[in-house]
Rosetta silent file (secondary structure, phi, psi, omega in degrees, C-alpha in Angstrom):
SEQUENCE: MTTVAAYAAPAAKAPLERTTVERRAVREHDVLIDIKFAGICHSDIHQVREGWGEAIFPMVPGHEIAGVVSEVGPGVTRFKVGDRVGVGCMVDSCRECEMCRAGKEQYCLNGQTPTYNGIGRDGEPTYGGYSEKVVVDENFVVRIPDGLALDVAAPLLCAGITLYSPLKRFGAGPGCKVAIVGMGGLGHMGVKIAHAMGAEVTVLSQSLRKKDDGLRLGADHYHATSDPKTFEELRGSFDLIVSTVSAPLDFAAYLSLLKPEGTLANVGAPEEPISLNLFSLIGGGRSLAGSMIGGIPETQETLDFCAEHGIGAEIELIAASEINEAYERVENSDVRYRFVIDTATI
SCORE:     score description
SCORE:     0.000 S_00000001
   1 L     0.000  144.497  177.388   16.607   19.866  -13.487 S_00000001
   2 E  -125.986  132.317  176.474   13.973   21.431  -11.262 S_00000001
   3 E   -90.914  126.297 -179.116   14.423   22.215   -7.565 S_00000001
   4 E  -128.883  151.379  175.779   11.332   21.401   -5.480 S_00000001
   5 E   -73.665  147.939 -178.248   10.489   21.613   -1.790 S_00000001
   6 E  -157.446  166.216  170.143   10.199   18.322    0.066 S_00000001
   7 E  -111.153  128.074 -174.506   10.243   16.731    3.500 S_00000001
   8 E  -135.523  152.256  168.477   13.155   14.353    4.035 S_00000001
   9 E   -91.543  118.628 -177.351   14.804   12.290    6.735 S_00000001
  10 L   -72.589  -22.556 -179.155   18.479   13.375    6.714 S_00000001
  11 L  -156.979  167.409 -179.148   19.606   10.180    8.453 S_00000001
  12 L   -57.683  133.198  176.826   18.244    6.940    9.862 S_00000001
  13 L    68.732    2.910  178.878   15.717    7.486   12.661 S_00000001
  14 L   -80.329  149.526  174.927   16.062   11.270   12.319 S_00000001
  15 L   -61.905  149.192  175.962   12.940   13.457   12.250 S_00000001
  16 L   -74.916  146.841 -178.894   11.833   14.572    8.820 S_00000001
  17 E  -141.787  157.454 -178.922   12.546   18.188    7.946 S_00000001
  18 E   -71.675  136.770 -178.718   11.772   20.590    5.130 S_00000001
  19 E  -154.805 -165.794  172.700   14.417   20.672    2.414 S_00000001
  20 E  -130.676  152.449  174.684   14.742   20.724   -1.376 S_00000001
  21 E  -134.435  160.830  179.175   15.479   17.996   -3.921 S_00000001
  22 E   -96.950  129.978  172.272   16.285   18.000   -7.620 S_00000001
  23 E  -104.413  139.776 -177.785   13.835   16.525  -10.120 S_00000001
  24 L   -66.468  157.196  173.365   15.189   15.556  -13.518 S_00000001
  25 L   -64.839  148.953 -177.997   14.233   17.423  -16.664 S_00000001
  26 L   -66.375  122.812  179.787   11.273   15.872  -18.483 S_00000001
  27 L   -92.503 -176.314 -175.426   12.502   13.219  -20.914 S_00000001
  28 L   -48.074  -46.949 -174.063   10.869   11.777  -24.033 S_00000001
  29 L  -113.326   21.451 -177.891    8.370    9.591  -22.169 S_00000001
  30 E   -89.894  155.295  173.631    8.235   11.434  -18.841 S_00000001
  31 E  -123.582  128.049  173.199    5.307   13.041  -17.068 S_00000001
  32 E   -93.038  125.005 -175.254    5.785   15.954  -14.652 S_00000001
  33 E  -116.429  126.741  167.926    3.199   15.737  -11.878 S_00000001
  34 E   -80.619  109.905 -176.647    2.168   18.487   -9.481 S_00000001
  35 E   -74.028  129.679  178.421    1.614   16.420   -6.358 S_00000001
  36 E  -101.960  -39.312 -178.032   -1.583   17.337   -4.510 S_00000001
  37 E  -143.861  145.900  177.241   -1.717   14.627   -1.853 S_00000001
  38 E  -137.896  122.932  179.149    0.658   11.975   -0.490 S_00000001
  39 E   -76.879  154.228  173.738   -0.358    9.178    1.852 S_00000001
  40 L  -103.203  116.193 -179.404    1.725    8.067    4.819 S_00000001
  41 L  -103.505  147.838  178.735    2.307    4.320    4.735 S_00000001
  42 H   -58.488  -28.658  178.836    3.710    2.292    7.625 S_00000001
  43 H   -66.814  -24.960  172.986    6.437    1.170    5.215 S_00000001
  44 H   -58.931  -43.705 -177.488    7.610    4.804    5.086 S_00000001
  45 H   -68.328  -44.377  177.511    8.331    4.538    8.801 S_00000001
  46 H   -54.261  -42.660 -173.975   10.051    1.141    8.481 S_00000001
  47 H   -78.270  -39.496  176.032   12.395    2.560    5.852 S_00000001
  48 H   -59.649  -34.252 -177.338   13.122    5.905    7.540 S_00000001
  49 L   -96.787    8.503  179.565   14.064    3.938   10.666 S_00000001
  50 L    55.113   34.791  177.488   15.979    1.265    8.718 S_00000001
  51 L   -69.621  -24.058 -179.985   13.697   -1.429   10.106 S_00000001
  52 L  -105.613   14.440  178.742   13.981   -3.360    6.849 S_00000001
  53 L   119.210 -179.900 -176.052   17.708   -2.897    6.422 S_00000001
  54 L   -59.889  137.435 -175.741   20.200   -0.280    5.308 S_00000001
  55 L  -124.784  174.164 -176.998   18.592    2.667    3.515 S_00000001
  56 L  -105.144  126.642 -179.465   19.598    5.656    1.377 S_00000001
  57 L  -126.104  150.988   -0.191   19.677    9.131    2.934 S_00000001
  58 L   -65.935  147.861 -176.970   18.546   11.813    2.674 S_00000001
  59 E  -117.331  124.583  171.125   15.225   10.029    2.138 S_00000001
  60 L  -103.308  102.198 -177.780   12.029   11.616    0.837 S_00000001
  61 L   -73.178 -177.796  173.539    9.374    8.972    1.564 S_00000001
  62 L   113.189  105.700  176.246    5.969    8.644   -0.035 S_00000001
  63 L  -130.229   28.160  171.003    4.610    6.140   -2.550 S_00000001
  64 L  -125.454   83.360 -167.212    0.922    7.006   -2.395 S_00000001
  65 E  -112.117  126.604  174.940    0.952    9.957   -4.763 S_00000001
  66 E  -126.910  132.603 -178.249   -2.050   11.715   -6.292 S_00000001
  67 E  -164.741 -160.498 -175.318   -1.703   14.800   -8.461 S_00000001
  68 E  -131.459  135.880  179.583   -2.206   16.535  -11.783 S_00000001
  69 E   -68.073  129.336  178.656   -0.040   16.381  -14.901 S_00000001
  70 E  -115.661  -13.110  176.770    1.647   19.733  -15.595 S_00000001
  71 E  -161.000  146.181  176.112    4.032   18.764  -18.424 S_00000001
  72 E  -130.352  149.556  175.640    4.590   15.786  -20.729 S_00000001
  73 L   -72.148  162.705 -174.921    7.533   14.690  -22.817 S_00000001
  74 L   -64.058  -21.490 -179.638    7.244   14.747  -26.618 S_00000001
  75 L   -96.894    2.805 -176.553    6.810   10.969  -26.818 S_00000001
  76 L   -72.990  130.873 -179.886    4.080   10.655  -24.196 S_00000001
  77 L  -118.875  -16.753 -172.497    0.856    9.106  -25.500 S_00000001
  78 L   -90.207  -22.417 -172.775   -1.027    8.071  -22.374 S_00000001
  79 L  -137.536  158.861  175.579   -1.456   11.394  -20.599 S_00000001
  80 L  -135.610  164.878  178.456   -1.911   15.084  -21.248 S_00000001
  81 L   -57.466  133.644 -179.825   -1.571   18.231  -19.163 S_00000001
  82 L    99.517  -13.269  179.473   -4.419   18.468  -16.666 S_00000001
  83 L   -67.531  145.342  175.337   -4.967   14.723  -16.242 S_00000001
  84 E   -89.103  122.111 -171.376   -5.547   13.394  -12.702 S_00000001
  85 E  -137.777  166.852  177.112   -2.930   10.751  -12.049 S_00000001
  86 E  -137.087  156.648  174.307   -1.293    8.607   -9.427 S_00000001
  87 E  -132.851  133.456 -178.890    2.078    7.015   -8.738 S_00000001
  88 L  -103.180 -134.531 -166.891    2.533    4.035   -6.465 S_00000001
  89 L   -85.325   -6.116 -179.479    5.442    2.073   -5.065 S_00000001
  90 E  -141.984  151.844 -176.944    7.636    1.803   -8.161 S_00000001
  91 E  -125.812    4.303  175.886    8.755    4.104  -10.948 S_00000001
  92 E  -172.658  166.038  172.738   10.622    1.727  -13.272 S_00000001
  93 L  -159.046  179.864 -177.168   11.573   -1.881  -13.986 S_00000001
  94 L   -70.864  -25.806  177.572   13.616   -3.716  -16.606 S_00000001
  95 L    67.252    5.036 -175.411   10.485   -4.048  -18.802 S_00000001
  96 L  -119.050  -23.469 -174.770   12.024   -7.081  -20.522 S_00000001
  97 L   -75.461  173.303 -178.302   11.797  -10.034  -18.120 S_00000001
  98 H   -57.217  -42.448 -178.288    8.958  -12.545  -17.916 S_00000001
  99 H   -68.331  -43.864  179.450    7.291  -10.723  -15.012 S_00000001
 100 H   -62.511  -43.379 -179.667    7.472   -7.294  -16.624 S_00000001
 101 H   -64.856  -23.906  178.620    6.057   -8.612  -19.894 S_00000001
 102 L   -87.471    3.443 -178.313    3.181  -10.130  -17.892 S_00000001
 103 L    75.992   22.209  179.204    2.346   -6.756  -16.322 S_00000001
 104 L  -117.558   58.538 -174.243    3.707   -7.842  -12.940 S_00000001
 105 H   -61.835  -22.258  179.877    6.486   -5.289  -12.701 S_00000001
 106 H   -62.837  -21.569 -179.860    6.469   -5.504   -8.895 S_00000001
 107 H  -109.380   26.356 -179.978    8.203   -8.879   -9.281 S_00000001
 108 L   -46.677  125.927 -176.183   10.699   -7.730  -11.939 S_00000001
 109 L   -68.801  -17.277  177.312   13.400  -10.392  -12.114 S_00000001
 110 L  -105.678    7.968  175.733   16.038   -7.703  -12.504 S_00000001
 111 L    92.401  113.882  174.742   14.662   -5.550   -9.700 S_00000001
 112 L   -75.458  158.927 -179.989   12.025   -2.850   -9.939 S_00000001
 113 E   -95.955  114.479 -179.881   12.965    0.719   -9.025 S_00000001
 114 E   -69.123  153.283 -177.280   11.144    1.885   -5.876 S_00000001
 115 L   -61.213  -29.707  173.226    9.576    5.339   -5.850 S_00000001
 116 L  -146.669  167.818 -177.910   11.948    6.313   -3.040 S_00000001
 117 L    57.149   39.865  177.521   14.909    4.793   -1.205 S_00000001
 118 L  -143.360  173.857  175.064   16.132    3.355   -4.481 S_00000001
 119 E  -118.005  122.657 -179.938   18.587    3.994   -7.282 S_00000001
 120 L   -70.531  170.097  179.810   17.116    4.566  -10.716 S_00000001
 121 L   -69.199   -8.994  173.509   18.479    3.043  -13.880 S_00000001
 122 L   -91.699    2.734  178.396   20.169    6.399  -14.493 S_00000001
 123 L    85.301    0.022 -178.335   22.183    5.906  -11.297 S_00000001
 124 L   -96.810  148.220  177.660   20.392    8.686   -9.422 S_00000001
 125 E   -68.484  149.934  177.937   18.552    8.206   -6.094 S_00000001
 126 L   -97.208  141.570  179.350   14.757    8.232   -6.157 S_00000001
 127 L  -123.816  138.167 -170.648   12.759   10.635   -3.998 S_00000001
 128 L   -90.405 -154.938 -165.063    9.118   10.089   -3.120 S_00000001
 129 L   -85.424   -5.067  175.907    5.866   11.911   -2.740 S_00000001
 130 L   -76.890   58.782 -174.204    6.441   14.101    0.310 S_00000001
 131 E  -156.650  172.949 -175.327    7.294   16.834   -2.168 S_00000001
 132 L   -78.020  -36.571 -174.985    5.786   19.380   -4.529 S_00000001
 133 E  -144.040  159.741  173.893    6.463   17.633   -7.843 S_00000001
 134 E  -147.019  148.266  176.747    7.711   14.370   -9.267 S_00000001
 135 E  -113.693  123.622 -174.726    8.878   13.252  -12.731 S_00000001
 136 E  -138.121  141.726  173.791    7.909    9.694  -13.690 S_00000001
 137 E   -59.612  137.695 -175.184    7.978    7.651  -16.901 S_00000001
 138 H   -57.352  -25.772 -178.751    4.430    7.459  -18.278 S_00000001
 139 H   -71.310   -9.663  179.046    4.512    3.652  -18.103 S_00000001
 140 H  -119.428   22.437  175.686    4.536    3.846  -14.299 S_00000001
 141 L  -114.973  141.438  177.792    1.765    6.426  -13.967 S_00000001
 142 E  -120.520  158.678 -178.098   -1.910    5.496  -13.600 S_00000001
 143 E   -91.328  133.388  175.423   -5.078    7.457  -14.231 S_00000001
 144 L   -94.471  116.899 -177.262   -7.288    8.416  -11.281 S_00000001
 145 L   -59.307  151.527 -178.079  -10.942    8.163  -12.371 S_00000001
 146 L   -59.898  -26.261 -177.934  -13.079   11.280  -12.078 S_00000001
 147 L   -73.925   -5.121 -178.999  -15.298    9.569   -9.515 S_00000001
 148 L  -111.523  126.015  171.971  -12.492    9.498   -6.932 S_00000001
 149 L   -67.141  144.361 -174.605  -11.384   12.567   -4.993 S_00000001
 150 H   -63.054  -35.545 -176.286   -7.598   12.880   -5.096 S_00000001
 151 H   -67.737  -42.057 -179.821   -7.133   12.906   -1.324 S_00000001
 152 H   -82.511  -14.037  177.053   -8.967    9.618   -0.686 S_00000001
 153 H   -80.596  -30.176 -174.496   -7.499    8.106   -3.868 S_00000001
 154 H   -51.588  -48.210 -178.709   -3.856    8.605   -2.823 S_00000001
 155 H   -66.535  -14.709  177.394   -3.776    5.628   -0.394 S_00000001
 156 H   -67.273  -20.839 -177.302   -5.178    3.354   -3.086 S_00000001
 157 H   -72.131  -16.003  171.572   -1.752    3.543   -4.793 S_00000001
 158 L  -129.188  -64.651 -176.624   -0.296    1.336   -2.052 S_00000001
 159 H   -57.905  -41.905 -177.645   -2.870    0.293    0.555 S_00000001
 160 H   -65.739  -54.306 -178.683   -5.577   -0.257   -2.055 S_00000001
 161 H   -66.405  -32.958 -179.521   -3.587   -2.327   -4.553 S_00000001
 162 H   -62.032  -31.248  177.724   -1.827   -4.209   -1.744 S_00000001
 163 H   -92.340  -37.315 -179.153   -5.189   -5.611   -0.636 S_00000001
 164 H   -59.714  -43.374 -173.194   -6.910   -5.828   -4.012 S_00000001
 165 H   -60.415  -53.257  179.944   -4.185   -8.021   -5.498 S_00000001
 166 H   -70.888  -31.625  177.650   -4.297  -10.979   -3.037 S_00000001
 167 H   -62.563  -43.017  177.692   -8.081  -10.763   -2.661 S_00000001
 168 H   -68.925  -46.988 -175.668   -8.460  -11.137   -6.410 S_00000001
 169 H   -59.361  -38.478 -175.054   -5.668  -13.710   -6.761 S_00000001
 170 L  -102.098   15.525  165.214   -7.074  -16.021   -4.102 S_00000001
 171 L    86.373   26.774  175.492  -10.704  -15.801   -5.148 S_00000001
 172 L   -61.284  131.696 -178.179  -12.484  -13.408   -2.830 S_00000001
 173 L   171.324 -171.397  179.350  -16.075  -13.188   -3.999 S_00000001
 174 L   -54.962  132.845 -179.900  -19.564  -14.565   -3.399 S_00000001
 175 L    87.265   -5.011 -179.228  -19.426  -17.743   -1.330 S_00000001
 176 L  -101.880  131.059  177.579  -15.914  -17.011   -0.070 S_00000001
 177 E   -98.474  115.388 -174.825  -15.293  -16.416    3.622 S_00000001
 178 E  -115.018  136.015  171.543  -12.488  -13.887    4.049 S_00000001
 179 E  -114.872  136.044  174.891  -10.806  -12.700    7.239 S_00000001
 180 E  -108.359  121.349  178.708   -8.769   -9.503    7.389 S_00000001
 181 E   -92.402  117.669  179.942   -6.180   -9.417   10.179 S_00000001
 182 L    98.222  135.704 -177.235   -5.704   -5.888   11.439 S_00000001
 183 L  -122.171   60.000 -179.657   -7.975   -2.883   11.105 S_00000001
 184 L  -117.305 -147.240 -177.673   -5.496   -0.196   10.130 S_00000001
 185 L   -59.965  -40.852  175.836   -4.449    1.629    6.977 S_00000001
 186 L   -79.523  -47.721 -173.190   -4.206   -1.604    4.995 S_00000001
 187 H   -59.910  -40.830 -177.082   -6.889   -3.562    6.817 S_00000001
 188 H   -66.968  -30.066  174.917   -9.693   -1.068    6.416 S_00000001
 189 H   -69.711  -37.458  176.926   -9.097   -1.087    2.653 S_00000001
 190 H   -60.563  -40.906  178.182   -9.242   -4.884    2.708 S_00000001
 191 H   -61.130  -49.303 -177.658  -12.630   -4.759    4.406 S_00000001
 192 H   -62.237  -45.498 -174.987  -14.034   -2.338    1.845 S_00000001
 193 H   -71.674  -44.851  179.551  -12.650   -4.165   -1.181 S_00000001
 194 H   -61.558  -39.940  177.484  -13.511   -7.705   -0.039 S_00000001
 195 H   -61.920  -45.038 -179.774  -17.052   -6.556    0.765 S_00000001
 196 H   -65.141  -28.257  177.411  -17.391   -4.961   -2.682 S_00000001
 197 H   -75.037  -13.142  177.548  -16.176   -8.221   -4.252 S_00000001
 198 L    99.402    7.908 -179.669  -19.076   -9.995   -2.578 S_00000001
 199 L   -77.897  160.240  168.872  -17.192  -12.002    0.044 S_00000001
 200 E   -86.775  119.540 -166.843  -18.357  -12.634    3.606 S_00000001
 201 E  -111.222  130.661  174.965  -15.906  -10.523    5.581 S_00000001
 202 E  -121.335  136.075  172.616  -14.614  -10.964    9.116 S_00000001
 203 E   -98.774  132.141  172.464  -12.172   -8.638   10.868 S_00000001
 204 E  -111.917  104.304 -176.728   -9.666  -10.181   13.270 S_00000001
 205 E  -124.624  158.834 -176.050   -8.327   -7.350   15.395 S_00000001
 206 L   -59.412  -36.803  179.592   -6.502   -7.263   18.697 S_00000001
 207 L  -136.620  178.625  178.588   -9.472   -5.637   20.402 S_00000001
 208 L   -94.681   13.564 -173.938  -13.052   -4.623   19.655 S_00000001
 209 L   -58.205  -34.211 -176.826  -12.139   -0.924   19.803 S_00000001
 210 L  -107.132   19.270 -174.965  -12.790   -0.394   16.089 S_00000001
 211 H   -58.304  -45.472 -178.176  -15.704   -2.811   15.744 S_00000001
 212 H   -60.456  -40.722  177.257  -18.275   -0.163   14.853 S_00000001
 213 H   -63.368  -45.528 -178.480  -16.009    1.169   12.115 S_00000001
 214 H   -58.073  -45.014  179.750  -15.365   -2.306   10.761 S_00000001
 215 H   -67.829  -37.597  179.116  -19.038   -3.101   10.474 S_00000001
 216 H   -64.968  -34.586 -176.353  -19.761    0.291    8.940 S_00000001
 217 H   -84.280   -5.532  173.726  -17.080   -0.235    6.279 S_00000001
 218 L   129.587   -1.596  178.100  -18.462   -3.593    5.215 S_00000001
 219 L   -71.828  143.592  175.050  -17.430   -6.328    7.665 S_00000001
 220 L   -89.543  -28.197 -176.935  -20.047   -8.942    8.496 S_00000001
 221 E  -142.956  156.973 -178.158  -18.297  -10.067   11.684 S_00000001
 222 E  -147.477  124.967 -176.753  -15.647   -8.665   14.026 S_00000001
 223 E  -131.811  148.131  178.197  -13.616  -10.621   16.572 S_00000001
 224 E   -92.862  122.944 -179.947  -10.892   -9.794   19.090 S_00000001
 225 L   -76.945  -11.811  176.237   -7.768  -11.939   18.738 S_00000001
 226 L   -74.645  -12.390  178.006   -6.800  -11.113   22.318 S_00000001
 227 L   -94.568  113.200 -177.656   -9.674  -13.399   23.388 S_00000001
 228 H   -56.696  -26.673 -179.806   -8.516  -17.054   23.257 S_00000001
 229 H   -63.521  -26.572  179.524  -12.110  -18.128   22.596 S_00000001
 230 H   -56.858  -43.581 -176.867  -11.893  -16.470   19.169 S_00000001
 231 H   -74.244  -24.232  174.860   -9.459  -19.136   17.944 S_00000001
 232 H   -76.196  -46.163 -174.861  -11.633  -21.936   19.340 S_00000001
 233 H   -70.035  -31.530 -173.866  -14.880  -20.617   17.893 S_00000001
 234 L  -101.949    8.893 -179.216  -13.515  -19.792   14.445 S_00000001
 235 L   -55.115  130.762  176.988  -11.367  -22.878   13.878 S_00000001
 236 L    67.916   28.034 -172.170  -11.623  -24.045   10.263 S_00000001
 237 L   -94.868  -28.012 -163.846  -13.863  -21.125    9.223 S_00000001
 238 E  -113.245  144.004  171.797  -12.126  -19.243    6.410 S_00000001
 239 E   -79.216  -34.521 -175.447  -11.222  -19.812    2.789 S_00000001
 240 E  -145.554  132.378  171.265   -8.794  -16.888    2.840 S_00000001
 241 E  -120.252  130.189  174.805   -7.090  -14.859    5.540 S_00000001
 242 E  -113.775  117.510  179.296   -5.155  -11.715    4.610 S_00000001
 243 E   -94.730  123.800 -178.903   -2.793  -10.489    7.314 S_00000001
 244 L  -106.410    0.779 -171.745   -2.009   -6.786    7.145 S_00000001
 245 L   -89.682  148.731  179.715   -0.076   -6.438   10.390 S_00000001
 246 L  -101.202    8.355  173.556    3.651   -5.873   10.657 S_00000001
 247 L   -92.443  148.969  178.873    3.892   -7.433   14.125 S_00000001
 248 L   -65.222  139.812 -179.126    4.877  -11.122   14.393 S_00000001
 249 L  -111.361  162.382  167.412    1.887  -13.461   14.666 S_00000001
 250 L   -82.528   90.876 -171.155    1.330  -16.934   16.070 S_00000001
 251 H   -63.600  -33.486  178.547    1.052  -18.383   12.586 S_00000001
 252 H   -61.431  -39.684  179.828   -0.041  -21.817   13.775 S_00000001
 253 H   -65.423  -43.406 -178.995   -3.015  -20.233   15.529 S_00000001
 254 H   -71.529  -37.066  177.312   -4.050  -18.232   12.467 S_00000001
 255 H   -63.514  -29.587  179.291   -3.547  -21.154   10.097 S_00000001
 256 L   -67.243  -16.386  179.803   -5.902  -23.188   12.287 S_00000001
 257 L   -81.601  -11.173 -179.543   -8.665  -20.742   11.347 S_00000001
 258 E   -81.763  147.830  166.894   -8.479  -21.797    7.694 S_00000001
 259 E   -67.971  161.831  172.091  -10.589  -24.451    6.077 S_00000001
 260 E   -54.124  136.986 -177.936   -8.624  -27.328    4.537 S_00000001
 261 E    67.416   16.487  173.842   -6.759  -26.021    1.463 S_00000001
 262 E   -78.601  171.077 -175.202   -7.333  -22.432    2.584 S_00000001
 263 E  -127.809  135.156  169.614   -4.718  -19.711    2.228 S_00000001
 264 E  -107.081  110.996 -178.056   -3.150  -17.246    4.650 S_00000001
 265 E  -103.802  131.405 -178.649   -1.739  -14.395    2.564 S_00000001
 266 E  -105.188  125.702  170.135    0.682  -11.926    4.129 S_00000001
 267 L  -116.322  -19.991  171.476    0.964   -8.324    3.025 S_00000001
 268 L   -76.413  147.037 -174.576    2.243   -7.009    6.358 S_00000001
 269 L  -127.709   93.066  176.347    6.004   -7.375    6.732 S_00000001
 270 L   -60.493  148.860 -178.804    7.373   -7.867   10.261 S_00000001
 271 L   -74.667  -22.106 -177.805   10.935   -6.698   10.745 S_00000001
 272 L  -105.216  151.781  175.728   11.934   -9.962   12.446 S_00000001
 273 L   -62.911  156.151  178.009   11.952  -13.511   10.998 S_00000001
 274 L  -107.696  161.821  171.957    9.077  -15.799   11.937 S_00000001
 275 L  -115.322  148.402 -174.579    9.081  -19.397   13.102 S_00000001
 276 L  -149.323  128.930  171.123    6.605  -21.923   11.778 S_00000001
 277 L   -84.630  115.465 -172.641    5.791  -25.560   12.498 S_00000001
 278 L   -65.250  -16.711  176.774    5.135  -26.959    9.048 S_00000001
 279 H   -63.558  -23.490  177.572    2.571  -29.423   10.385 S_00000001
 280 H   -69.730  -18.967  173.288    0.215  -26.433   10.651 S_00000001
 281 H   -92.917  -46.984 -172.973    0.361  -26.308    6.852 S_00000001
 282 H   -63.266  -41.813 -173.397    0.626  -29.992    6.024 S_00000001
 283 L   -55.225  -39.004 -178.506   -2.262  -31.150    8.196 S_00000001
 284 L  -115.392   14.346 -177.853   -4.953  -29.322    6.249 S_00000001
 285 L    60.025   32.838 -175.630   -3.179  -28.816    2.955 S_00000001
 286 L   -84.067  161.269 -179.295   -3.121  -25.124    3.783 S_00000001
 287 E  -120.479  140.131  172.087   -1.007  -22.482    2.069 S_00000001
 288 E  -112.541  118.478 -171.637    1.047  -19.638    3.500 S_00000001
 289 E  -125.856  165.931  173.219    1.530  -16.986    0.834 S_00000001
 290 E  -126.260  159.322  177.587    2.921  -13.519    0.316 S_00000001
 291 L  -152.096  138.816 -177.550    1.812  -10.670   -1.900 S_00000001
 292 L  -130.162  115.785 -178.370    3.444   -7.355   -2.744 S_00000001
 293 L    35.664 -135.317  178.163    1.471   -4.472   -4.262 S_00000001
 294 L  -162.088  169.137  176.000    0.548   -5.174   -7.902 S_00000001
 295 L   -74.692  175.812 -178.331    1.711   -4.429  -11.395 S_00000001
 296 H   -62.847  -44.104  177.659    0.752   -1.279  -13.245 S_00000001
 297 H   -59.574  -41.888 -178.766   -2.229   -2.881  -15.059 S_00000001
 298 H   -72.090  -29.566  175.930   -3.626   -4.252  -11.796 S_00000001
 299 H   -65.938  -41.975  175.445   -3.067   -0.926  -10.039 S_00000001
 300 H   -63.340  -39.848  177.570   -5.172    0.764  -12.715 S_00000001
 301 H   -60.428  -40.391  178.188   -7.747   -2.005  -12.287 S_00000001
 302 H   -60.987  -47.694 -179.913   -7.835   -1.294   -8.549 S_00000001
 303 H   -61.660  -42.122  179.689   -8.510    2.403   -9.097 S_00000001
 304 H   -65.740  -41.029  178.146  -11.233    1.651  -11.624 S_00000001
 305 H   -62.190  -45.449 -178.573  -12.828   -0.914   -9.292 S_00000001
 306 H   -65.348  -38.895  177.339  -12.768    1.498   -6.374 S_00000001
 307 H   -64.126  -42.466 -179.488  -14.288    4.274   -8.476 S_00000001
 308 H   -62.042  -35.018 -176.231  -17.037    1.924   -9.670 S_00000001
 309 L  -102.304    8.052  177.258  -17.882    0.915   -6.109 S_00000001
 310 L    66.301   36.444 -176.353  -17.435    4.320   -4.491 S_00000001
 311 L  -103.554  122.298  168.187  -14.441    3.205   -2.439 S_00000001
 312 L  -130.301  169.668  176.339  -11.867    5.643   -1.116 S_00000001
 313 L   -74.102  152.947  169.958   -9.615    5.473    1.912 S_00000001
 314 L   -85.403  118.435 -169.375  -10.764    6.769    5.287 S_00000001
 315 E  -126.042  159.244  167.124   -8.270    9.572    5.809 S_00000001
 316 E  -120.973  111.992 -177.238   -7.048   12.229    8.189 S_00000001
 317 E   -79.955  130.611 -177.253   -5.667   15.134    6.162 S_00000001
 318 E  -129.926  161.213  171.439   -2.596   16.758    7.709 S_00000001
 319 L   -83.217  156.707 -179.548   -0.134   19.553    6.995 S_00000001
 320 H   -59.183  -30.296  179.879    3.462   18.638    6.174 S_00000001
 321 H   -66.502  -11.938 -178.537    4.563   20.114    9.504 S_00000001
 322 H   -99.439    6.679 -174.718    2.643   17.301   11.231 S_00000001
 323 H   -59.513  -47.356 -176.465    4.495   14.413    9.547 S_00000001
 324 H   -64.116  -39.305  175.862    6.702   13.511   12.518 S_00000001
 325 H   -64.420  -40.074  179.687    3.736   13.551   14.888 S_00000001
 326 H   -61.881  -39.481  177.649    1.805   11.418   12.395 S_00000001
 327 H   -58.328  -45.205  179.547    4.612    8.834   12.392 S_00000001
 328 H   -63.445  -39.373 -179.670    4.349    8.495   16.161 S_00000001
 329 H   -68.159  -36.911  175.354    0.583    8.183   15.937 S_00000001
 330 H   -61.380  -44.336  179.009    0.845    5.456   13.290 S_00000001
 331 H   -60.295  -30.210 -179.796    3.201    3.547   15.579 S_00000001
 332 L   -96.020   12.199 -178.948    0.607    3.864   18.347 S_00000001
 333 L    56.084   34.911 -177.200   -2.279    2.812   16.036 S_00000001
 334 L  -107.106   59.568  175.708   -3.788    6.249   16.555 S_00000001
 335 L  -153.367  138.627  177.085   -5.120    6.961   13.068 S_00000001
 336 L  -129.574   93.466    0.572   -8.416    6.189   11.372 S_00000001
 337 L  -132.727   -4.914  179.239   -7.227    5.089    8.970 S_00000001
 338 E  -145.141  125.884  171.670   -4.654    6.761    6.743 S_00000001
 339 E   -75.786  135.889  175.451   -2.785   10.019    7.145 S_00000001
 340 E  -128.352  129.134 -179.179   -2.639   11.988    3.913 S_00000001
 341 E   -86.127  128.311  169.715   -0.376   15.027    3.493 S_00000001
 342 E   -80.266  103.736 -171.285   -1.796   18.092    1.817 S_00000001
 343 H   -70.915   -9.009  172.198    1.318   18.866   -0.213 S_00000001
 344 H   -63.589  -18.151 -178.708    0.263   22.499   -0.655 S_00000001
 345 H   -88.520   -3.734  179.084    1.582   22.873    2.912 S_00000001
 346 L   -73.421    0.000    0.000    5.121   21.804    1.973 S_00000001
């Protein structure tokens, strides 16, 4: 066991504070990672505040982890000391079910093990990336290409794969009209990735406040959803809409923006249930879908794609002492576009 410094929430809704946690000794197939940067995801806030249900405390959030390998177990074949690596939203799965065998561990039929706020298969709680080091099985570690700086790569481990996966799955590419709902930590990655895939990209945001940024990052069009005319003018326009927001939407209104047989894919997760008139789906043969991160192979594919196209997150680098302030700013949409913790400050 190794004792490392970390920032943790001691209880639900409590401010995060500096503490220590125990990391397990390196096992046969484990990799010890010196964490360099950890992104702050809105889902960290949901879980610290128990917005998605009962959670495990103390909680060390963080599932956008970028660092350097400092030790490997004797059976490790994929990595060596000094490699630049990342860890995303999960650190284990059953590895035996149909989904795991297909490289879609995020949908493990026996339940994947989250990077934090979970219980590992050894019965111990998992602690995330707001810490100095982490020990992870090599099968749940990915390589960060040399072309990506570690700080801008960290958010790709959640925000990047979360957008890459549905964009790829639902055919974003040349000739495809894609709308991204929300221009935040997830949304700005969607704009960059969809643009790089060759799609015609539209941002649907509450206001035009971030329009210049959206166009700079690759959007072809930018519309304010607070303007009722937007829904009249864009009716039946899109092949694919990806919603990144965690606030409840008027789904009938957004579904009306799809072409017949188009898809509205949700990666944002509101805390409250939604209501939906099914005629908004039936009338145009439209689909309402969900998507959750990606498997380990697709996460590596995302990093490689982003390196090839020069895509990193737009970040604001902060010290660990600023985490609680950063949470408030995320809640107020006051970040462009992802806070990343310099873990040297822990």
